[in-house]
N, C-alpha and C positions, 0 to 999 in steps of 0.2 A: 256138175250139176245141173240137171234140167231145173225149170222154175218149179213144174209137180213138184220133184222131189224136194225143192227145197219148202213147199209150202205142207209136203206132209212132216218133214224135221221141226217146218215151226209149230205145228199142230202138235204132233207130237213131244214137245218139249212145252207144251200150255196145259196137254192134259196131268203130265207128270207134276207140272208146278201146284194145280189145282186140287193135287192132294193132299198140299199141305206139307208134304216131305221135307221139304228145304225149310220149314219153317223150325225146324228141331234144330238148335244149338250146336249137339253134339252130332249132328247130321254134317254140319257145315264145318266142324273141327276135324273131323276125322275126312273131309274133303281136301282141306288143306294140310293136312300132315301127310297124305297122299299123293299129293302134287308135290312138295316139299321133296320127299323122300325117292320120286322118281327123278325132278331134277339131278338133284343129288348124285343117282345112281348112273345118269347121262350126261355129267358135266362134259367131258370129254367129247361126245355127241355133240353136244350143243356149240363146243367152242371150235369145231372142225368146219360146222354149216356156217357160222359166221366168219372164219378163214375163207371159205369157198365165195361165200356173198360177197362181203367188204372187205376181205385181206386182212380183217384182227386180229389181231395176233392174241396167245391165250390169255395171257394176262391183261389185255386190254378190255377183251369179250367178257374175263368174270368182272373185271372189276366196273367195268361199264353196263353191262346187263344181267349176266348168270345171276352175280353176286347180290348185285341191287334184287333182284326179284326172293331171291331166298328170306334176304334183312326184310322186306317186304310181309312177306309168308310170316316170320317170326314175327313182328311186330302184330300183325290180324291174331297171329294166336296168343300173346300176351293181351291183348284186350279185349279181344271180341266177347267175352262175356259182358264187360260194363259197356261195349257200347251199344248192346242190343235191350240192354235197358229200360223199360218205363222210366219216364221223367215225370214227376210231380211240380205240378207249378201251382201257383195261388188261382186262388179261386177268390172272385168277387162276390162279395155279400147278399148281390140280389141272387145269386146260387145256392144260397145258404138252403138246406145240407146234403154237400155232393163233392166228390174229387173229380179235380182236371189233371191229365196226363196227356202225353204225349209217348206215342209207340211208333219206334222205328218199324218200318214191314219194307219185304222188297218190291218191286214192282212187277217183275214175274219173269219174262222172257226178252231179255236183253240182245244186243248184238253190238257185236266190239269189231269194230274195221280199224288196220294196225297198219304202219309207214315198214319202208324196207331200212330205213339207215339206225334204226334200234328197233331190229325186227322182233328180237325173243323180250327186252325188254318192256316193247310199247303194247306185244299182246296180251304177255301173262300178268305185268300188272295191274292192268286195268279188270283185270279177269281174275286175282286174286281179290278185290275189292268189291268185284259182285259174289261171288261166292259166299263171301263172307258175310255178304248182307244178303244171303239165303235166297240170290236169282237163278235160275237157268239159262246159260248162255252159247250161242251161235257164236264164231270167233273167224272172221277173214282176213287173217293175215296178204300181207302184197303179195303178188305174182312176181316182182321184180327181186325179192329174194328167193326163190324156190327152195337152196336147200336149206334154210331154215324153219320155213313153212312147212316144210316136211317133218322134222324133226318136233315143230310144233304138233302138228297131225296126229304124229306116232305116239308123243308123249299124253295128250290129252285122250287117245284114243284106249292110253294101256290104264288109264286113272279112274276115267267116267265114262258111263252110256251116253248113246248119244243123245236118247233124253234128258240128260243131266247137264252137260257141254258138249259142242259139236262142231268141229272145224269143216267149213267150206274154201275149197283153194277156188285157184281160176284167177281170170282176169275182169273186166270189165262187165262181159255177159254176165256173169257173177252178181257180182257188185249192184247192176242192174236189177237182176231177179230179186237181191235180196230187200234192196229199197221198197220193192214193191208191196213188201210184204207187212202187214201190221203186229210190231213190239211196242211193247212199253216204254223200250229208251233203248237210243241208240247211244254209243260212244265212238266217235271217229279221232283219229289223229291225222293230220296229212295235209295237202297243199291248200291256202285261203278257196280255190275255184271248186278243188273236189266238194268242200266243207259247203258251198253255198247248193251245189246242186243234193248233198246229205241232208241240209236243214230243209230244201224246197221239197224234198221225197216226203219228207216226216212230217210239214206240214199236212201231208194228205191225210194223216191218219190222227193230227195230232196230237204226236209222239214227243215227248222230252227228250232233247239234246245236250250231248258235250261235245264241242269243238275244241279238239288242242291243235291249232294251227300256226301259225309262226309267224313271220316279218323280220324286216330290217333293225336288227338288235344293236343297240349304240354301246360304245366303249369310251365313257368320256374320262377324257387324264386331263385333272385339272394340274395348274402350275405348280404346286406343292408336292405333287406324287413324287413317291420313290419310283423313281424311272427304273432302278436294274429288276426292282422285284414286280413293279408293273409288265415289261417286257415280259419276264418271265410268265409269267402267269396268264397273260394275254393270248401269247404263244402255245400256251397248254390248252387251253379253253378253246381259241379258235382252232387249230389243227388236230385234235383231236378226233378220231375217226374222218380224217381227211375234211375237217371242216361241215361234215352230213350230221351237222347237230342241229337240232331247232331253236337253240337255246347261244347255240352260239357266238360269239361276236361279231356280228356283220360288218363292221367300221369304227375306224379308231375315231372320235371327233376328239382334237387336242387344242389346249394352249398353244398359240403360235409361238409363244418362246419356249417352250420346250419341245418342239417337232423335231428338229434338225439331233438332239441328244436322243429321244426317243428313237426313235429311226435307228440309230445306231446302236442301239441294244435291242431291238426287237431283231435286228441281222445278227449279231450275236448270239442270240437265244436260238434262233431257228439252225443256226449251224450247230448251238452245243445240245442241244434236242435231238436234231435228226439228221448230223452229220454233214461233210462235205459233199455227197452224192445222196441225198432223202431219198430217190429213187431206187438206192440199191440196198436201203434199209429197210429190212426182214420182220420191223415191229411198224412201219409204214403200210397203210391200207390204200385202197383202190378206189376210186371212184364206181357207183354202183354199175354203170353201162354207157355203151358209145353214147347214146341221147345226151344223156345230161355231161358228157365228157366237154363233147362238142359247145354245149351251151356254154360251159365256162369256161373252153379257153377263147372263145368269143368275145369274152368278158373283158381281156385282158387286153391291154392298151399297152403295146410294146416300148413305149416311150415312157410310160409312165411305172416300169419295173423297177424296182431298187433292190429286189433279191427274188432269188428263184427264178420262174417264167416259164422251165424247162417242163417237157412232157412228154410221154409214150404212150400211145394210143394200144398201142401191141398189149400193153400192160393195162391200160387204162388209168396211169399215173401222171400226178399236176404234182410238182414241186410247191411246197409252202411258198407262197408266191405274195412278194409284200410290193404295194404299189403306192406310190407317192405322188404328190402335186395334183392329189386326186379333187372334184369339183362334183357338187350335186346333180349338176347336169348328165355326169360322165356316164357311158353304158352300166358299166360295173355298181353305178350307186340307183340303175331303174327299176330292180328284183331284188330278192333274196339272193343272196350268190348261194349260199349251201354248197361250197366247196373250200379248198385250199386258197384262198385270193385274199389277200387282206388292205384293205385301201385305209389311207390316213389322209383325213383331211382337218383342219385348224378353223380357228373361230379366235376373237380378235379381246372378248369378251366374257366369262360365266352366264351371264342371262343372255347373252346373243345364244349361248350353246342351247342353253334350256327353250326362248323361243321357238327355233328352228327345228326341235325335236319334237316339242307341242305341234307344230303347224303337219309333222308327218304323221303316216298313220302310227295306231299304238302299237309298240311293239312286242313281244311277249318277252324278252329282257330288256333290262341296261342296268348297266356297270360303271362305276363311276372310282376312279384313282385318284386318293387325295390324304392328305396328311390336316386338312383343313375340316375339323367334324361339322362346322355351320355350314362349308359348298356342300356335305355329302349328305345333311338335313335338307337341302334348300332343294335339291336335285332331286329326291325321293320325295318329297312333298309336292313340287307342282308338277313333277315330267310323270303322263299317265303311262304304265308300262304294267306286264304280266305280274314280274320277282326280279332279284335279280340281287348282285352285291356290292358289298361295298369293300374297296381293296381286291377283289379277286373275280373269277369266272365259272360260272353254270354250276357252282358245288351246292347253291341252293335248293337245284332240283333231286337231292341226292339225299333225304333224310325225309321219314314217315310222321317228320312231327310237325310240317308244315304243305299246306296245300299246295299244288303246283297248277297253272294253269293260267289262259290269257285273257284277255276283253275286248271289245269292239273287235278291230279286224283280227288280233290275234288268238282271238277264240271266246268261249263262253264256258265257264263252268271249271272244276278243279278235281283231284285228286291226291293220292300220297293219306296213305295212314286212315285218322280218322274224318277226312276229308273226304279221302276214297268212299267208305262205308257210307258216308252220309246224301254221296253223288247218287250211290244205289240203293239209297232208301227212303221211302216215303215217309214224311212223319206225320203219320193220322192226329189230329186233336180230338180227342174224347173226353167229356162231359158226363161223369158216375152218379147220376143222380137218386139218392136213397128217396125211398117209397112211404117211410115214417112221417114225413112231412111235407105237406102241398100249400104252400101260399098263396093266398086266392088274390092277391091284387094284381096278378095279370091278365086275367080273366074277364070277358066282358059280362057282365056291365059292367064299366067302369065306373067306381065309387070315386067323390069329393074325398073322402074320408083317407083315401092310400096317394093321393097326390105329393102329399108332403115327404111321404116313405120313399116315392120312386124318385122323388128329386135328390133325398140321401143318398137312395141307393149309385145313383147313376153319376153323379158330379165328380 
């Protein structure tokens, strides 16, 4: 799509938004129902596209993508009438007699830019929130997951006219053209480097943004942890989607005294969950492309591989790989891994672990495995991170009842459920002043007689 076509598309959506059609609650409900029905009708095609792009099994594709989108739509349909209501707030005595209220209003034309690792979920879920809030949207899925991008384009074209929701496919050229346009809100999910560019371009128009980025999310294993259960849940969270999950445990940071036993349990769990030959497991996916495959294999130090380590460039697969005796200076600790490589590092004291985590950029997630509730409270209170779990991994993002997002280097803003509706809404603060009474004290000339009243009202 050319820049002129993109300009026409944004203008077409802005014209439609200004008609006020999207402000109608029934219009939004109808749009969400239409989208839900279309997704349900084409579940198999969505699953096939995810399999082609990332090697995801039908089970994993539904559990981690399609099912979560449907769940978000169901949640929105259940709560949207409450979300759109005006909220009355107390009015100060100085504003007598009037009503003060907040009115959620859509921003207008929004841009949603999504990544390749969960290409259906991370495109459609923010779109659901944007539609529920009453916006029009231009969606830009990743060029790295072309099959899923095509099914997204097909679904949206069946459900909506381009003036309501449109899809722009392509690569960097299209991204650049889109970011030159004036949007009312930009929602971006992806890498920190691209996130910086999105924010820079948005600043030209003073466009507000949500950035869902990533980072090196630590998985702390304290000495009182149930190591068998910890290993089982860590292996699930880390190697889901071959580690290509923004909230996957990036590394294990464990008490030195339990490290050897934990490594033993993780090896056992890798074999139990993925079999003796993971690369022959039909439910085990693949790396998105050769560029990322080569980046990941370059991070593996063969002298520190404790399990796995095998790879096949023909299928773009890398075994679930455990690395032991890793330090913070190793190559694998210099960037977000975003693949099936799990380094294990150790600490001497729990306070040392907290201090080290706080010295690093804020991660998107933090996980703590412990039987000591005081240790759990301490690390969740003192460390900065987007969200996380106590005695589990990644499941905190699978609920519409809590917002999901990072801060600092891991992003800004959040979405899911009510948080998602609020992200795509501006709350107008309005005072409805009645006309039957007009107190004279605020008008010049100021009179001494009103001074005590002003002090009384404004204390």
